[in-house]
Backbone as a chain_set.jsonl record, in Angstrom:
{"seq": "NWNTHIEDRNYVHNQSIASDSWTITHNLGKYPAGNIIDSANSNIIGSVTYNSLNQITISFAGDTSGTATLN", "coords": {"N": [[-23.723, 67.341, -46.21], [-23.754, 67.756, -49.54], [-25.839, 68.436, -51.161], [-27.536, 70.118, -49.894], [-29.576, 72.899, -49.889], [-29.132, 76.28, -49.359], [-31.018, 78.975, -48.689], [-30.716, 82.231, -49.924], [-31.765, 84.86, -48.452], [-33.323, 88.068, -48.666], [-34.304, 91.439, -47.879], [-36.193, 94.183, -48.903], [-36.581, 97.515, -48.167], [-38.622, 100.245, -48.614], [-38.465, 103.619, -48.162], [-40.509, 106.043, -48.39], [-41.35, 108.432, -47.272], [-39.486, 111.052, -46.13], [-37.25, 110.742, -43.434], [-35.313, 111.048, -40.412], [-34.738, 108.744, -39.162], [-35.04, 105.365, -39.738], [-36.981, 102.657, -38.957], [-36.846, 99.294, -39.384], [-38.52, 96.342, -39.859], [-37.512, 93.308, -40.693], [-37.586, 90.536, -40.544], [-35.68, 88.503, -41.086], [-34.318, 86.903, -39.366], [-31.697, 87.248, -38.504], [-28.662, 89.221, -38.093], [-28.537, 91.451, -40.435], [-26.492, 92.5, -43.255], [-26.311, 95.481, -45.254], [-27.407, 97.751, -47.88], [-27.805, 101.092, -48.71], [-29.667, 103.302, -50.596], [-30.275, 106.552, -51.526], [-32.947, 108.92, -52.357], [-31.885, 110.303, -54.479], [-30.472, 108.487, -55.871], [-27.98, 107.89, -54.754], [-25.431, 106.073, -53.08], [-25.539, 105.716, -49.673], [-24.562, 106.112, -46.196], [-25.704, 105.162, -43.036], [-26.19, 105.279, -39.464], [-26.352, 102.238, -37.912], [-28.469, 100.395, -35.808], [-28.923, 97.355, -34.268], [-31.831, 96.178, -33.335], [-33.005, 93.739, -32.792], [-32.907, 90.264, -33.842], [-34.598, 90.504, -35.945], [-35.172, 93.146, -36.519], [-34.051, 96.409, -37.37], [-32.712, 99.72, -36.81], [-32.013, 102.528, -38.695], [-30.17, 105.416, -38.6], [-29.886, 108.824, -39.629], [-28.157, 111.921, -40.429], [-29.891, 113.878, -41.266], [-33.282, 114.342, -42.55], [-34.165, 111.695, -44.669], [-34.978, 109.893, -47.612], [-35.532, 106.842, -49.438], [-34.152, 103.644, -50.344], [-33.511, 100.64, -48.607], [-31.659, 97.756, -48.845], [-31.481, 94.687, -47.421], [-29.505, 91.919, -46.451]], "CA": [[-24.515, 66.965, -47.377], [-23.505, 68.737, -50.596], [-27.082, 68.76, -51.859], [-28.333, 71.015, -49.076], [-29.767, 74.228, -50.479], [-29.267, 77.364, -48.404], [-31.703, 80.089, -49.33], [-30.156, 83.553, -49.685], [-32.925, 85.731, -48.304], [-33.074, 89.493, -48.484], [-35.491, 92.253, -47.63], [-36.075, 95.538, -49.457], [-37.417, 98.49, -47.471], [-38.773, 101.516, -49.333], [-38.814, 104.718, -47.263], [-40.97, 107.102, -49.288], [-41.453, 109.669, -46.507], [-38.169, 111.363, -45.582], [-37.147, 110.702, -41.977], [-33.927, 110.898, -39.969], [-34.61, 107.426, -38.543], [-35.871, 104.319, -40.344], [-37.061, 101.399, -38.216], [-37.182, 98.295, -40.399], [-38.743, 94.968, -39.424], [-37.162, 92.538, -41.89], [-37.901, 89.129, -40.277], [-34.69, 87.602, -41.683], [-33.802, 86.036, -38.325], [-30.247, 87.417, -38.408], [-28.199, 90.601, -38.143], [-28.171, 91.556, -41.846], [-25.725, 93.578, -43.87], [-27.239, 96.195, -46.112], [-27.017, 98.801, -48.814], [-28.809, 102.144, -48.665], [-29.664, 104.203, -51.742], [-31.224, 107.635, -51.259], [-33.86, 109.266, -53.452], [-31.09, 110.839, -55.588], [-29.729, 107.318, -56.364], [-26.623, 107.86, -54.201], [-25.184, 105.1, -52.015], [-25.283, 106.48, -48.461], [-24.305, 105.346, -44.981], [-26.37, 105.624, -41.835], [-25.791, 104.602, -38.235], [-27.251, 101.095, -37.775], [-28.669, 99.76, -34.51], [-29.63, 96.084, -34.377], [-32.794, 96.099, -32.234], [-33.211, 92.309, -32.567], [-32.564, 89.491, -35.038], [-35.588, 90.77, -36.985], [-35.458, 94.564, -36.687], [-32.949, 97.363, -37.245], [-33.0, 101.14, -36.973], [-30.944, 103.255, -39.379], [-30.29, 106.844, -38.306], [-29.179, 109.714, -40.539], [-27.956, 113.278, -39.913], [-31.076, 114.663, -41.635], [-34.359, 113.567, -43.159], [-33.715, 110.956, -45.853], [-35.866, 108.88, -48.178], [-34.816, 105.959, -50.35], [-34.35, 102.203, -50.25], [-32.5, 99.837, -47.919], [-31.699, 96.343, -49.185], [-30.816, 93.948, -46.352], [-29.283, 90.505, -46.755]], "C": [[-24.367, 68.076, -48.423], [-24.767, 69.169, -51.327], [-27.981, 69.694, -51.057], [-28.377, 72.393, -49.715], [-29.939, 75.237, -49.358], [-29.853, 78.557, -49.135], [-31.037, 81.408, -48.944], [-31.314, 84.534, -49.655], [-32.483, 87.179, -48.178], [-34.396, 90.195, -48.255], [-35.226, 93.648, -48.176], [-37.085, 96.432, -48.748], [-37.435, 99.777, -48.277], [-39.259, 102.573, -48.349], [-39.21, 105.908, -48.12], [-41.116, 108.448, -48.583], [-40.107, 109.911, -45.827], [-38.218, 111.412, -44.057], [-35.678, 110.564, -41.602], [-33.678, 109.556, -39.288], [-35.574, 106.453, -39.208], [-35.837, 103.091, -39.445], [-37.618, 100.362, -39.168], [-37.331, 96.926, -39.743], [-38.586, 94.085, -40.654], [-37.469, 91.045, -41.753], [-36.96, 88.142, -40.966], [-34.087, 86.645, -40.654], [-32.288, 86.092, -38.177], [-29.933, 88.905, -38.361], [-27.696, 90.862, -39.562], [-27.188, 92.675, -42.152], [-26.691, 94.307, -44.796], [-26.596, 97.228, -46.991], [-28.149, 99.823, -48.828], [-28.602, 103.077, -49.854], [-30.692, 105.297, -51.472], [-32.038, 107.97, -52.51], [-33.145, 109.89, -54.647], [-30.213, 109.754, -56.224], [-28.264, 107.316, -55.933], [-26.542, 106.798, -53.112], [-24.801, 105.885, -50.765], [-25.07, 105.546, -47.278], [-25.056, 105.988, -43.832], [-25.814, 104.872, -40.643], [-26.809, 103.502, -37.953], [-27.268, 100.586, -36.341], [-29.461, 98.477, -34.744], [-30.528, 95.941, -33.154], [-33.042, 94.657, -31.82], [-32.744, 91.58, -33.821], [-33.489, 89.824, -36.208], [-35.892, 92.246, -37.218], [-34.19, 95.395, -36.513], [-33.506, 98.783, -37.3], [-31.779, 101.77, -37.621], [-31.182, 104.736, -39.136], [-29.392, 107.646, -39.241], [-29.052, 111.097, -39.905], [-29.165, 114.172, -40.199], [-32.124, 113.764, -42.256], [-33.927, 112.994, -44.497], [-34.811, 110.012, -46.306], [-35.052, 108.037, -49.146], [-35.136, 104.519, -50.082], [-33.176, 101.56, -49.495], [-32.701, 98.388, -48.329], [-30.855, 95.599, -48.167], [-30.663, 92.505, -46.757], [-28.377, 89.858, -45.734]], "O": [[-24.809, 69.204, -48.204], [-24.754, 70.172, -52.041], [-29.079, 70.025, -51.503], [-27.342, 72.977, -50.039], [-30.802, 75.066, -48.496], [-29.26, 79.081, -50.078], [-30.821, 81.67, -47.76], [-31.787, 84.984, -50.698], [-31.41, 87.474, -47.651], [-35.467, 89.61, -48.421], [-34.164, 94.225, -47.94], [-38.283, 96.148, -48.728], [-36.382, 100.335, -48.588], [-40.337, 102.44, -47.77], [-38.356, 106.693, -48.533], [-41.017, 109.494, -49.224], [-39.641, 109.082, -45.045], [-39.101, 112.035, -43.467], [-34.885, 110.028, -42.375], [-32.555, 109.257, -38.883], [-36.782, 106.688, -39.236], [-34.765, 102.54, -39.198], [-38.718, 100.517, -39.698], [-36.387, 96.411, -39.143], [-39.427, 94.108, -41.553], [-37.6, 90.357, -42.766], [-37.388, 87.067, -41.385], [-33.418, 85.681, -41.026], [-31.662, 85.111, -37.776], [-30.811, 89.745, -38.56], [-26.551, 90.534, -39.874], [-27.071, 93.653, -41.413], [-27.774, 93.799, -45.088], [-25.411, 97.54, -46.869], [-29.319, 99.457, -48.945], [-27.501, 103.576, -50.085], [-31.859, 104.999, -51.216], [-31.843, 107.382, -53.574], [-33.733, 109.998, -55.723], [-29.322, 110.056, -57.018], [-27.404, 106.804, -56.65], [-27.47, 106.641, -52.318], [-23.833, 106.646, -50.792], [-25.358, 104.351, -47.349], [-25.047, 107.209, -43.674], [-25.045, 103.924, -40.807], [-27.994, 103.785, -37.773], [-26.219, 100.371, -35.735], [-30.536, 98.504, -35.342], [-30.054, 95.621, -32.064], [-33.264, 94.374, -30.642], [-32.243, 92.204, -34.756], [-33.194, 89.462, -37.347], [-36.765, 92.578, -38.019], [-33.368, 95.128, -35.637], [-34.619, 99.014, -37.772], [-30.652, 101.578, -37.165], [-32.259, 105.256, -39.426], [-28.295, 107.217, -39.598], [-29.762, 111.409, -38.949], [-29.431, 115.115, -39.454], [-31.892, 112.573, -42.465], [-33.394, 113.704, -45.35], [-35.495, 109.402, -45.484], [-34.002, 108.47, -49.621], [-36.239, 104.185, -49.649], [-32.013, 101.896, -49.719], [-33.797, 97.847, -48.178], [-29.653, 95.843, -48.055], [-31.575, 91.919, -47.34], [-28.084, 88.666, -45.837]]}, "num_chains": 1, "name": "protein.A"}
């Protein structure tokens, strides 16, 4: 059916307190891709563990704050 609408859902996580591990419950019901921007507005990469279809943990070498956008 060409008229079926598929919603493109995303989740934005704001990590205001610097930590070397962010556990994010996103409730997207899937293993999302993501983009991480630190507090200096730099695109960074962390080590991602998919805990479940609705939760991930992102680990960093040191304490980090910023935003993760998951989709």
